[in-house]
PAGU-257898 format. One record per residue (C-alpha): residue number from 0; residue in three letters; y, x, z. Coordinates in steps of 0.001 Angstrom, whole numbers, plus 500000, padded with zeros to 6 digits. Each point is the difference from the previous one (the first is absolute). Example, Ala and Ser with C-alpha at 12.3 -4.5 7.8 and 13.67 -1.06 7.14 Angstrom:
2
@num=0&residu=ala&yy=495500&xx=512300&zz=507800
@num=1&residu=ser&yy=503440&xx=501370&zz=499340
//
This chain:
418
@num=0&residu=met&yy=500000&xx=500000&zz=500000
@num=1&residu=asn&yy=503555&xx=501129&zz=499338
@num=2&residu=lys&yy=501423&xx=501836&zz=503037
@num=3&residu=phe&yy=503001&xx=497691&zz=500328
@num=4&residu=met&yy=497842&xx=496882&zz=499899
@num=5&residu=glu&yy=497523&xx=501520&zz=502437
@num=6&residu=ser&yy=502692&xx=500778&zz=502554
@num=7&residu=ala&yy=501579&xx=496558&zz=499610
@num=8&residu=gly&yy=496566&xx=498432&zz=500376
@num=9&residu=lys&yy=499493&xx=501765&zz=503321
@num=10&residu=asn&yy=503306&xx=498620&zz=501171
@num=11&residu=ile&yy=499095&xx=496492&zz=498821
@num=12&residu=arg&yy=496908&xx=500208&zz=502197
@num=13&residu=trp&yy=502177&xx=501139&zz=502925
@num=14&residu=phe&yy=502027&xx=496803&zz=499653
@num=15&residu=glu&yy=496774&xx=497989&zz=500032
@num=16&residu=asn&yy=498178&xx=501813&zz=502815
@num=17&residu=ser&yy=502663&xx=501229&zz=502412
@num=18&residu=gly&yy=501217&xx=496778&zz=501577
@num=19&residu=val&yy=503469&xx=500207&zz=498434
@num=20&residu=met&yy=499090&xx=497004&zz=497812
@num=21&residu=arg&yy=497948&xx=497285&zz=501646
@num=22&residu=pro&yy=498296&xx=498236&zz=498390
@num=23&residu=ala&yy=499308&xx=502756&zz=497500
@num=24&residu=asp&yy=500641&xx=497726&zz=497023
@num=25&residu=gly&yy=503752&xx=499839&zz=500720
@num=26&residu=phe&yy=500081&xx=496277&zz=500855
@num=27&residu=trp&yy=502339&xx=500581&zz=502949
@num=28&residu=gly&yy=501807&xx=502960&zz=498499
@num=29&residu=val&yy=500285&xx=503551&zz=501285
@num=30&residu=ala&yy=501250&xx=501290&zz=503343
@num=31&residu=glu&yy=502906&xx=502425&zz=500065
@num=32&residu=arg&yy=497970&xx=502961&zz=501286
@num=33&residu=leu&yy=497345&xx=501414&zz=502253
@num=34&residu=val&yy=501045&xx=502196&zz=502932
@num=35&residu=ala&yy=497447&xx=502636&zz=500984
@num=36&residu=leu&yy=499202&xx=500102&zz=503710
@num=37&residu=asp&yy=500668&xx=503747&zz=500063
@num=38&residu=ile&yy=503720&xx=499224&zz=499981
@num=39&residu=glu&yy=502193&xx=501173&zz=502868
@num=40&residu=glu&yy=500049&xx=497435&zz=502819
@num=41&residu=ser&yy=503786&xx=499709&zz=500052
@num=42&residu=ile&yy=500074&xx=499252&zz=496263
@num=43&residu=arg&yy=497138&xx=497511&zz=500338
@num=44&residu=gln&yy=501924&xx=498127&zz=502653
@num=45&residu=glu&yy=503087&xx=499890&zz=497800
@num=46&residu=ile&yy=497970&xx=498572&zz=497110
@num=47&residu=val&yy=498444&xx=497399&zz=502284
@num=48&residu=glu&yy=503430&xx=498954&zz=501248
@num=49&residu=lys&yy=501503&xx=499699&zz=496516
@num=50&residu=phe&yy=497027&xx=498463&zz=498155
@num=51&residu=ala&yy=498470&xx=497141&zz=501955
@num=52&residu=ser&yy=497182&xx=498986&zz=497647
@num=53&residu=arg&yy=496990&xx=502346&zz=500251
@num=54&residu=thr&yy=496222&xx=500204&zz=499644
@num=55&residu=met&yy=497991&xx=502647&zz=501855
@num=56&residu=leu&yy=497413&xx=501884&zz=497966
@num=57&residu=gln&yy=497674&xx=502815&zz=501033
@num=58&residu=asp&yy=502118&xx=503036&zz=499126
@num=59&residu=ser&yy=503341&xx=498322&zz=499310
@num=60&residu=phe&yy=501891&xx=496754&zz=500262
@num=61&residu=ala&yy=501470&xx=497935&zz=497192
@num=62&residu=val&yy=503695&xx=499131&zz=500048
@num=63&residu=glu&yy=499438&xx=496520&zz=498610
@num=64&residu=ser&yy=503467&xx=499314&zz=498582
@num=65&residu=arg&yy=499475&xx=498675&zz=496481
@num=66&residu=arg&yy=502922&xx=501442&zz=498077
@num=67&residu=pro&yy=500721&xx=498717&zz=496483
@num=68&residu=asp&yy=500730&xx=503429&zz=498508
@num=69&residu=cys&yy=496797&xx=501498&zz=501427
@num=70&residu=asn&yy=498006&xx=497030&zz=498724
@num=71&residu=phe&yy=501544&xx=500135&zz=496532
@num=72&residu=glu&yy=499222&xx=503731&zz=499859
@num=73&residu=ala&yy=496394&xx=499434&zz=501067
@num=74&residu=ala&yy=499579&xx=497081&zz=497594
@num=75&residu=leu&yy=501301&xx=502075&zz=497086
@num=76&residu=met&yy=497594&xx=502825&zz=500897
@num=77&residu=phe&yy=497004&xx=497628&zz=500002
@num=78&residu=leu&yy=501116&xx=498381&zz=496747
@num=79&residu=leu&yy=500421&xx=503377&zz=498309
@num=80&residu=tyr&yy=496670&xx=501304&zz=501243
@num=81&residu=gly&yy=498233&xx=496789&zz=499030
@num=82&residu=arg&yy=501512&xx=499986&zz=496519
@num=83&residu=leu&yy=499422&xx=503715&zz=499309
@num=84&residu=ala&yy=496474&xx=500091&zz=501468
@num=85&residu=gly&yy=498948&xx=496624&zz=498620
@num=86&residu=asp&yy=499340&xx=498970&zz=503610
@num=87&residu=glu&yy=500453&xx=496232&zz=500296
@num=88&residu=lys&yy=499391&xx=499979&zz=503760
@num=89&residu=arg&yy=502877&xx=502397&zz=500691
@num=90&residu=phe&yy=502269&xx=498190&zz=497552
@num=91&residu=asp&yy=499269&xx=496778&zz=501899
@num=92&residu=thr&yy=500931&xx=501741&zz=503256
@num=93&residu=gly&yy=503404&xx=500717&zz=498503
@num=94&residu=lys&yy=500364&xx=496322&zz=499095
@num=95&residu=asn&yy=498935&xx=498978&zz=503512
@num=96&residu=ile&yy=502760&xx=502150&zz=501489
@num=97&residu=leu&yy=502506&xx=498412&zz=497645
@num=98&residu=asp&yy=498742&xx=496524&zz=500906
@num=99&residu=tyr&yy=500586&xx=500915&zz=503629
@num=100&residu=leu&yy=503538&xx=501176&zz=499259
@num=101&residu=tyr&yy=501084&xx=497034&zz=497906
@num=102&residu=phe&yy=497977&xx=497142&zz=501496
@num=103&residu=arg&yy=498972&xx=500836&zz=503576
@num=104&residu=ser&yy=502427&xx=502509&zz=501521
@num=105&residu=ala&yy=503183&xx=497869&zz=500066
@num=106&residu=met&yy=501981&xx=503216&zz=499528
@num=107&residu=lys&yy=501832&xx=499109&zz=496783
@num=108&residu=arg&yy=503282&xx=498151&zz=500472
@num=109&residu=ser&yy=500485&xx=496641&zz=498322
@num=110&residu=glu&yy=502775&xx=499125&zz=497570
@num=111&residu=lys&yy=501911&xx=498453&zz=502922
@num=112&residu=his&yy=500380&xx=503319&zz=501808
@num=113&residu=lys&yy=503078&xx=502224&zz=499640
@num=114&residu=leu&yy=497690&xx=502573&zz=498393
@num=115&residu=pro&yy=497626&xx=497939&zz=497846
@num=116&residu=cys&yy=496783&xx=501797&zz=499110
@num=117&residu=ala&yy=500700&xx=502762&zz=502550
@num=118&residu=trp&yy=497171&xx=501163&zz=502240
@num=119&residu=arg&yy=500072&xx=500237&zz=503783
@num=120&residu=trp&yy=499003&xx=503294&zz=501619
@num=121&residu=ser&yy=496599&xx=498685&zz=501024
@num=122&residu=his&yy=498052&xx=496867&zz=500820
@num=123&residu=val&yy=500723&xx=500465&zz=503728
@num=124&residu=val&yy=503799&xx=500019&zz=499570
@num=125&residu=leu&yy=501142&xx=496401&zz=499670
@num=126&residu=ser&yy=503775&xx=500382&zz=500284
@num=127&residu=ala&yy=502501&xx=500074&zz=497152
@num=128&residu=asp&yy=500441&xx=503736&zz=500507
@num=129&residu=gly&yy=497961&xx=502830&zz=498584
@num=130&residu=his&yy=500818&xx=499910&zz=496290
@num=131&residu=trp&yy=499777&xx=503735&zz=499419
@num=132&residu=phe&yy=501337&xx=501664&zz=496859
@num=133&residu=asp&yy=496968&xx=502254&zz=499606
@num=134&residu=asp&yy=497290&xx=497419&zz=500656
@num=135&residu=asn&yy=501563&xx=497363&zz=497748
@num=136&residu=ser&yy=500701&xx=502529&zz=497270
@num=137&residu=trp&yy=496300&xx=500861&zz=499911
@num=138&residu=cys&yy=499225&xx=496279&zz=499872
@num=139&residu=ile&yy=502266&xx=499651&zz=496947
@num=140&residu=ile&yy=498553&xx=503100&zz=498292
@num=141&residu=leu&yy=496385&xx=498980&zz=500545
@num=142&residu=gln&yy=500621&xx=496376&zz=499017
@num=143&residu=cys&yy=501469&xx=501379&zz=496779
@num=144&residu=ala&yy=496758&xx=501955&zz=499570
@num=145&residu=leu&yy=498005&xx=496793&zz=500440
@num=146&residu=his&yy=502216&xx=498223&zz=497492
@num=147&residu=his&yy=499770&xx=502808&zz=497452
@num=148&residu=ala&yy=496520&xx=501491&zz=500334
@num=149&residu=phe&yy=497951&xx=497099&zz=501391
@num=150&residu=lys&yy=501399&xx=497030&zz=498101
@num=151&residu=glu&yy=497083&xx=497718&zz=500858
@num=152&residu=leu&yy=500868&xx=500407&zz=503683
@num=153&residu=asp&yy=503708&xx=499455&zz=499427
@num=154&residu=glu&yy=499186&xx=496478&zz=498830
@num=155&residu=arg&yy=498390&xx=499367&zz=503392
@num=156&residu=tyr&yy=502659&xx=501540&zz=502241
@num=157&residu=gln&yy=503204&xx=499828&zz=497911
@num=158&residu=ala&yy=500590&xx=503543&zz=501221
@num=159&residu=gly&yy=502523&xx=500966&zz=497349
@num=160&residu=glu&yy=502114&xx=496925&zz=500629
@num=161&residu=ala&yy=500001&xx=500690&zz=503756
@num=162&residu=ala&yy=501070&xx=503609&zz=499408
@num=163&residu=leu&yy=502755&xx=498877&zz=497636
@num=164&residu=asn&yy=501319&xx=497412&zz=502473
@num=165&residu=leu&yy=500239&xx=502560&zz=502788
@num=166&residu=ser&yy=501509&xx=502742&zz=497832
@num=167&residu=gly&yy=503399&xx=498325&zz=499640
@num=168&residu=his&yy=500377&xx=499966&zz=503781
@num=169&residu=leu&yy=498906&xx=503622&zz=500199
@num=170&residu=asn&yy=502531&xx=501027&zz=497352
@num=171&residu=ala&yy=502766&xx=498160&zz=501856
@num=172&residu=ala&yy=499115&xx=501872&zz=503186
@num=173&residu=val&yy=499961&xx=503378&zz=498255
@num=174&residu=ala&yy=503383&xx=499193&zz=498434
@num=175&residu=arg&yy=501705&xx=499000&zz=503246
@num=176&residu=ile&yy=498596&xx=502960&zz=501932
@num=177&residu=thr&yy=500809&xx=502650&zz=497396
@num=178&residu=ala&yy=503603&xx=498740&zz=500037
@num=179&residu=leu&yy=500258&xx=501207&zz=503620
@num=180&residu=glu&yy=500198&xx=503386&zz=501673
@num=181&residu=pro&yy=497388&xx=501058&zz=502586
@num=182&residu=asp&yy=500537&xx=498691&zz=503539
@num=183&residu=glu&yy=500499&xx=502108&zz=503143
@num=184&residu=lys&yy=496262&xx=500788&zz=500016
@num=185&residu=gly&yy=500151&xx=501181&zz=496411
@num=186&residu=glu&yy=498015&xx=496982&zz=498850
@num=187&residu=met&yy=500575&xx=497415&zz=497289
@num=188&residu=thr&yy=498662&xx=496626&zz=501104
@num=189&residu=asp&yy=500483&xx=496416&zz=498902
@num=190&residu=pro&yy=503292&xx=498638&zz=501419
@num=191&residu=asp&yy=498615&xx=496480&zz=499526
@num=192&residu=lys&yy=496936&xx=500944&zz=502107
@num=193&residu=ile&yy=497656&xx=498286&zz=497576
@num=194&residu=trp&yy=498137&xx=503155&zz=498999
@num=195&residu=thr&yy=498771&xx=502761&zz=502323
@num=196&residu=gly&yy=499974&xx=503753&zz=499389
@num=197&residu=asn&yy=502327&xx=502945&zz=499428
@num=198&residu=leu&yy=500637&xx=499829&zz=496258
@num=199&residu=arg&yy=501557&xx=503465&zz=500009
@num=200&residu=leu&yy=496516&xx=501521&zz=500243
@num=201&residu=pro&yy=497746&xx=499801&zz=496922
@num=202&residu=his&yy=497220&xx=498619&zz=502251
@num=203&residu=trp&yy=501907&xx=496716&zz=499710
@num=204&residu=gly&yy=502534&xx=500564&zz=497241
@num=205&residu=ala&yy=497891&xx=501630&zz=497293
@num=206&residu=leu&yy=497212&xx=497471&zz=500442
@num=207&residu=ser&yy=502579&xx=497238&zz=499503
@num=208&residu=ile&yy=501101&xx=501733&zz=496767
@num=209&residu=phe&yy=496355&xx=500222&zz=498888
@num=210&residu=ala&yy=499550&xx=496269&zz=500583
@num=211&residu=leu&yy=503165&xx=499035&zz=498126
@num=212&residu=ser&yy=498993&xx=502267&zz=497114
@num=213&residu=cys&yy=496654&xx=498212&zz=499708
@num=214&residu=ile&yy=501761&xx=496659&zz=499769
@num=215&residu=his&yy=502390&xx=501263&zz=497320
@num=216&residu=ala&yy=497126&xx=501400&zz=497936
@num=217&residu=leu&yy=498108&xx=496701&zz=500126
@num=218&residu=tyr&yy=502780&xx=497427&zz=499952
@num=219&residu=gly&yy=503173&xx=501773&zz=498860
@num=220&residu=arg&yy=502549&xx=500249&zz=502781
@num=221&residu=pro&yy=502680&xx=502474&zz=498816
@num=222&residu=glu&yy=502325&xx=498609&zz=502669
@num=223&residu=tyr&yy=497905&xx=501878&zz=502576
@num=224&residu=leu&yy=501069&xx=503387&zz=498610
@num=225&residu=pro&yy=503474&xx=500357&zz=501638
@num=226&residu=ala&yy=498622&xx=499855&zz=503565
@num=227&residu=ile&yy=497073&xx=502241&zz=499034
@num=228&residu=arg&yy=502287&xx=502586&zz=498411
@num=229&residu=lys&yy=502379&xx=499994&zz=502965
@num=230&residu=tyr&yy=497100&xx=500575&zz=502377
@num=231&residu=leu&yy=498621&xx=502807&zz=497860
@num=232&residu=gln&yy=503399&xx=501711&zz=499762
@num=233&residu=arg&yy=500086&xx=500253&zz=503790
@num=234&residu=leu&yy=496372&xx=501085&zz=500099
@num=235&residu=lys&yy=500677&xx=502770&zz=497499
@num=236&residu=ala&yy=502561&xx=501489&zz=502414
@num=237&residu=glu&yy=497918&xx=499540&zz=503152
@num=238&residu=leu&yy=496321&xx=500365&zz=499105
@num=239&residu=ser&yy=499687&xx=503741&zz=500642
@num=240&residu=gly&yy=500943&xx=499404&zz=503646
@num=241&residu=phe&yy=497173&xx=497523&zz=500571
@num=242&residu=ser&yy=496335&xx=500585&zz=500890
@num=243&residu=thr&yy=497093&xx=500721&zz=497657
@num=244&residu=ser&yy=498868&xx=496422&zz=500534
@num=245&residu=glu&yy=503288&xx=498757&zz=498574
@num=246&residu=tyr&yy=499597&xx=502252&zz=496949
@num=247&residu=ala&yy=496785&xx=498134&zz=499154
@num=248&residu=tyr&yy=501555&xx=496565&zz=500455
@num=249&residu=ala&yy=503037&xx=501075&zz=497973
@num=250&residu=met&yy=497767&xx=501145&zz=497157
@num=251&residu=met&yy=498335&xx=496593&zz=499715
@num=252&residu=gly&yy=503271&xx=498089&zz=499969
@num=253&residu=ala&yy=501874&xx=502365&zz=497696
@num=254&residu=val&yy=497192&xx=500293&zz=497447
@num=255&residu=ala&yy=499595&xx=496222&zz=499935
@num=256&residu=ala&yy=503726&xx=499494&zz=499393
@num=257&residu=ala&yy=500188&xx=502771&zz=497406
@num=258&residu=glu&yy=497115&xx=498513&zz=498039
@num=259&residu=ala&yy=501046&xx=496356&zz=500359
@num=260&residu=phe&yy=503752&xx=500369&zz=499416
@num=261&residu=asn&yy=500122&xx=503310&zz=498079
@num=262&residu=asp&yy=502655&xx=501014&zz=502505
@num=263&residu=glu&yy=501278&xx=503579&zz=500132
@num=264&residu=thr&yy=500793&xx=499990&zz=503733
@num=265&residu=ala&yy=496477&xx=498803&zz=500733
@num=266&residu=arg&yy=498636&xx=502748&zz=497766
@num=267&residu=glu&yy=502016&xx=502618&zz=501888
@num=268&residu=val&yy=498730&xx=498763&zz=503374
@num=269&residu=ala&yy=496438&xx=499974&zz=498680
@num=270&residu=val&yy=500319&xx=503660&zz=498965
@num=271&residu=leu&yy=501656&xx=500882&zz=503309
@num=272&residu=ser&yy=497170&xx=498407&zz=501976
@num=273&residu=arg&yy=497514&xx=501884&zz=497833
@num=274&residu=asp&yy=501765&xx=503298&zz=500716
@num=275&residu=leu&yy=500129&xx=499340&zz=503736
@num=276&residu=leu&yy=496315&xx=499080&zz=500176
@num=277&residu=leu&yy=499006&xx=503115&zz=498072
@num=278&residu=gln&yy=502122&xx=502191&zz=502278
@num=279&residu=ala&yy=498494&xx=498441&zz=503135
@num=280&residu=ala&yy=496355&xx=499997&zz=498876
@num=281&residu=asp&yy=497508&xx=502631&zz=501094
@num=282&residu=pro&yy=499299&xx=502029&zz=496827
@num=283&residu=glu&yy=496246&xx=500152&zz=500661
@num=284&residu=thr&yy=499067&xx=496546&zz=501288
@num=285&residu=gly&yy=502947&xx=497906&zz=498854
@num=286&residu=thr&yy=500438&xx=498484&zz=503426
@num=287&residu=leu&yy=503455&xx=499121&zz=501309
@num=288&residu=pro&yy=501345&xx=500726&zz=503486
@num=289&residu=ser&yy=500110&xx=497015&zz=502319
@num=290&residu=ser&yy=503591&xx=499176&zz=500911
@num=291&residu=his&yy=500210&xx=496211&zz=500296
@num=292&residu=tyr&yy=501582&xx=498796&zz=503228
@num=293&residu=glu&yy=497113&xx=497609&zz=500732
@num=294&residu=ala&yy=497335&xx=502712&zz=499843
@num=295&residu=pro&yy=499447&xx=503432&zz=501594
@num=296&residu=ser&yy=501772&xx=502734&zz=498054
@num=297&residu=gly&yy=498639&xx=503308&zz=498801
@num=298&residu=lys&yy=499746&xx=502159&zz=496903
@num=299&residu=gly&yy=496210&xx=500171&zz=500209
@num=300&residu=leu&yy=499543&xx=496269&zz=500610
@num=301&residu=ala&yy=499133&xx=497686&zz=497126
@num=302&residu=asp&yy=501451&xx=496550&zz=500709
@num=303&residu=leu&yy=498075&xx=497233&zz=498212
@num=304&residu=ile&yy=502000&xx=497036&zz=501313
@num=305&residu=tyr&yy=503510&xx=500851&zz=498791
@num=306&residu=thr&yy=499782&xx=503027&zz=497695
@num=307&residu=leu&yy=496927&xx=501236&zz=498099
@num=308&residu=asn&yy=498807&xx=496490&zz=499152
@num=309&residu=trp&yy=503293&xx=499046&zz=498347
@num=310&residu=ser&yy=500332&xx=503406&zz=498367
@num=311&residu=leu&yy=496718&xx=499327&zz=498162
@num=312&residu=leu&yy=501256&xx=496724&zz=498573
@num=313&residu=gly&yy=503495&xx=501357&zz=499330
@num=314&residu=leu&yy=498737&xx=503073&zz=498165
@num=315&residu=gln&yy=497702&xx=497844&zz=497879
@num=316&residu=met&yy=503006&xx=497954&zz=498976
@num=317&residu=tyr&yy=502091&xx=503101&zz=499331
@num=318&residu=cys&yy=497249&xx=501579&zz=497882
@num=319&residu=lys&yy=499871&xx=496886&zz=497817
@num=320&residu=phe&yy=503793&xx=500074&zz=499763
@num=321&residu=ala&yy=500120&xx=503753&zz=499208
@num=322&residu=pro&yy=496529&xx=500914&zz=498663
@num=323&residu=glu&yy=501216&xx=503376&zz=498797
@num=324&residu=asp&yy=500704&xx=501143&zz=503582
@num=325&residu=lys&yy=497013&xx=502256&zz=500700
@num=326&residu=glu&yy=501183&xx=501039&zz=503477
@num=327&residu=ala&yy=500155&xx=496403&zz=501207
@num=328&residu=gly&yy=496596&xx=499336&zz=498452
@num=329&residu=ala&yy=498518&xx=503022&zz=501767
@num=330&residu=leu&yy=501384&xx=498828&zz=503346
@num=331&residu=leu&yy=498504&xx=496559&zz=499469
@num=332&residu=asp&yy=496604&xx=501569&zz=499219
@num=333&residu=lys&yy=500132&xx=502047&zz=503205
@num=334&residu=gln&yy=500878&xx=496992&zz=502116
@num=335&residu=leu&yy=497242&xx=497887&zz=498457
@num=336&residu=ala&yy=497488&xx=502768&zz=500676
@num=337&residu=leu&yy=501265&xx=500348&zz=503566
@num=338&residu=val&yy=499577&xx=496351&zz=500969
@num=339&residu=met&yy=496468&xx=499920&zz=498577
@num=340&residu=glu&yy=499140&xx=503197&zz=501871
@num=341&residu=ile&yy=501191&xx=498746&zz=503390
@num=342&residu=gln&yy=498600&xx=496447&zz=499735
@num=343&residu=asp&yy=498281&xx=499239&zz=503307
@num=344&residu=asp&yy=496242&xx=500621&zz=499991
@num=345&residu=ser&yy=499249&xx=499380&zz=503681
@num=346&residu=pro&yy=496896&xx=497881&zz=500741
@num=347&residu=ser&yy=501873&xx=497147&zz=501721
@num=348&residu=pro&yy=500464&xx=497039&zz=497641
@num=349&residu=glu&yy=503440&xx=499539&zz=501559
@num=350&residu=phe&yy=501132&xx=503254&zz=498370
@num=351&residu=asn&yy=497583&xx=500923&zz=497217
@num=352&residu=gly&yy=501761&xx=499865&zz=496639
@num=353&residu=cys&yy=503501&xx=499533&zz=501428
@num=354&residu=trp&yy=503145&xx=502068&zz=500024
@num=355&residu=arg&yy=501525&xx=500281&zz=503452
@num=356&residu=gly&yy=503732&xx=500258&zz=500506
@num=357&residu=met&yy=500367&xx=503764&zz=500319
@num=358&residu=tyr&yy=498005&xx=503102&zz=499119
@num=359&residu=asp&yy=500453&xx=503443&zz=501578
@num=360&residu=met&yy=499822&xx=502456&zz=497111
@num=361&residu=ala&yy=499631&xx=503048&zz=502262
@num=362&residu=glu&yy=497125&xx=498525&zz=501995
@num=363&residu=his&yy=498406&xx=498282&zz=497004
@num=364&residu=thr&yy=499579&xx=496761&zz=501903
@num=365&residu=trp&yy=501789&xx=496775&zz=500828
@num=366&residu=gly&yy=502615&xx=500839&zz=502594
@num=367&residu=gly&yy=503615&xx=500805&zz=500696
@num=368&residu=gly&yy=500733&xx=497419&zz=502671
@num=369&residu=asn&yy=501198&xx=496419&zz=499990
@num=370&residu=leu&yy=502956&xx=497693&zz=500321
@num=371&residu=tyr&yy=499480&xx=496275&zz=500433
@num=372&residu=glu&yy=500154&xx=499351&zz=496240
@num=373&residu=gly&yy=499171&xx=503385&zz=498461
@num=374&residu=gly&yy=497525&xx=502792&zz=500615
@num=375&residu=ser&yy=496346&xx=500937&zz=499718
@num=376&residu=ser&yy=498543&xx=497178&zz=502097
@num=377&residu=ser&yy=501543&xx=497168&zz=497967
@num=378&residu=ile&yy=497987&xx=498965&zz=496949
@num=379&residu=tyr&yy=502024&xx=497547&zz=497923
@num=380&residu=ser&yy=498401&xx=497557&zz=497580
@num=381&residu=gly&yy=503111&xx=499770&zz=497849
@num=382&residu=trp&yy=502534&xx=502841&zz=499925
@num=383&residu=thr&yy=497193&xx=502584&zz=500247
@num=384&residu=asn&yy=496537&xx=499004&zz=498847
@num=385&residu=ala&yy=500706&xx=497401&zz=497339
@num=386&residu=pro&yy=502847&xx=502012&zz=498374
@num=387&residu=val&yy=497942&xx=503212&zz=499962
@num=388&residu=ser&yy=497018&xx=498220&zz=498441
@num=389&residu=thr&yy=502329&xx=498268&zz=497554
@num=390&residu=ala&yy=501359&xx=503387&zz=498927
@num=391&residu=leu&yy=496438&xx=501189&zz=499360
@num=392&residu=leu&yy=499157&xx=496850&zz=498040
@num=393&residu=leu&yy=503172&xx=500263&zz=497936
@num=394&residu=glu&yy=499192&xx=503639&zz=499260
@num=395&residu=tyr&yy=496566&xx=498964&zz=498770
@num=396&residu=ala&yy=501594&xx=497300&zz=497852
@num=397&residu=gly&yy=502599&xx=502412&zz=498630
@num=398&residu=ile&yy=502963&xx=497902&zz=501091
@num=399&residu=ser&yy=502527&xx=499778&zz=502843
@num=400&residu=leu&yy=501865&xx=497288&zz=501862
@num=401&residu=leu&yy=502470&xx=500004&zz=497093
@num=402&residu=glu&yy=497375&xx=498510&zz=497684
@num=403&residu=leu&yy=498390&xx=497796&zz=502621
@num=404&residu=ser&yy=503260&xx=498369&zz=501098
@num=405&residu=gly&yy=501231&xx=499348&zz=496467
@num=406&residu=ile&yy=502762&xx=502607&zz=499784
@num=407&residu=lys&yy=498140&xx=502047&zz=497393
@num=408&residu=lys&yy=497794&xx=498728&zz=497162
@num=409&residu=phe&yy=496442&xx=499250&zz=501078
@num=410&residu=ser&yy=497183&xx=499325&zz=497548
@num=411&residu=gly&yy=497623&xx=498418&zz=502509
@num=412&residu=phe&yy=496848&xx=501003&zz=501824
@num=413&residu=ser&yy=497612&xx=499054&zz=497226
@num=414&residu=ala&yy=501653&xx=502482&zz=497646
@num=415&residu=met&yy=499811&xx=502729&zz=502641
@num=416&residu=asn&yy=496285&xx=499497&zz=500546
@num=417&residu=ser&yy=499032&xx=499693&zz=496336
//
């Protein structure tokens, strides 16, 4: 079997066997993450205090929050694997997760809400708050992928229409925030307090740009460009002062905008993010130093929650945007090889086939410490495992998120497998 498919298949079985998805057919969606019991006691207590819904397993416990972005990411992974492997069972698991999201989770806002078609943070947060820029941007991007690459499913879920309805509200938020200067904390947040997140950082801002670019490519929304360009002009001046994690997020957003709008500022930010990632990467392994504020920091620590995972997907997009760039292609190859090499092979079904949140390159093992959301003992369903497997599946298919989401021409899976 192809090495990319083999590695993704191991991870698929982790989803099914670990307890992160019960039942294993996706009927009730996917939990946010497993937390290994080897975690520091003080961090465990903090997680328990902040995340009330849990299930104890043998070697870990599941943080049972069903988050829409994590579930969309897992659903897309199962759909891709099922389609590429001709595996109807796994494809049906992807549909089950989507059925949960659209029909059983009650997480999508109705047309009567101030943010129609927006998604709450999780199924255990019932208030009107929690409409995060990053989470909802992923929901738009992946609903565009459903609309574009899985048309038979779009008829069932009306995913493209939901993404389009939400995108106008997202664009309005980006426009009103980019018109402001940073506050006393150096942050740029929504003055109307409808959306949550510091748009100044690509973690939130570049993902918003990615989402709006998908909508323009599919539906034609040139009126989204002014806010996108204004954001990217600021990012061009500030990106080098941000963390390696932000370089990866910036690459995804800038490449998407450059391809969708043929915008020169977006192209310049895409090249800048490429340069910064290449400068930061280890020349032998391709890993990037961990420097995200929600995870332990260190040059020899590979962060798979906020950095290396998104770098994989961002570099794939960049290499489709600039296929002549051999240095970027070589870095992508190194990072793909690295994640397959470090994939967990421990005997416990709670870990076998997964990628944990952080890998210690010097010790050649999972390690490096923990914070309550990042670190080696947190094993995320979305954000880590599903995006890494998706990158492997896309590599096997010879495409990137640009093609899958509709920004770049896509000939279909049948043509790829013929």
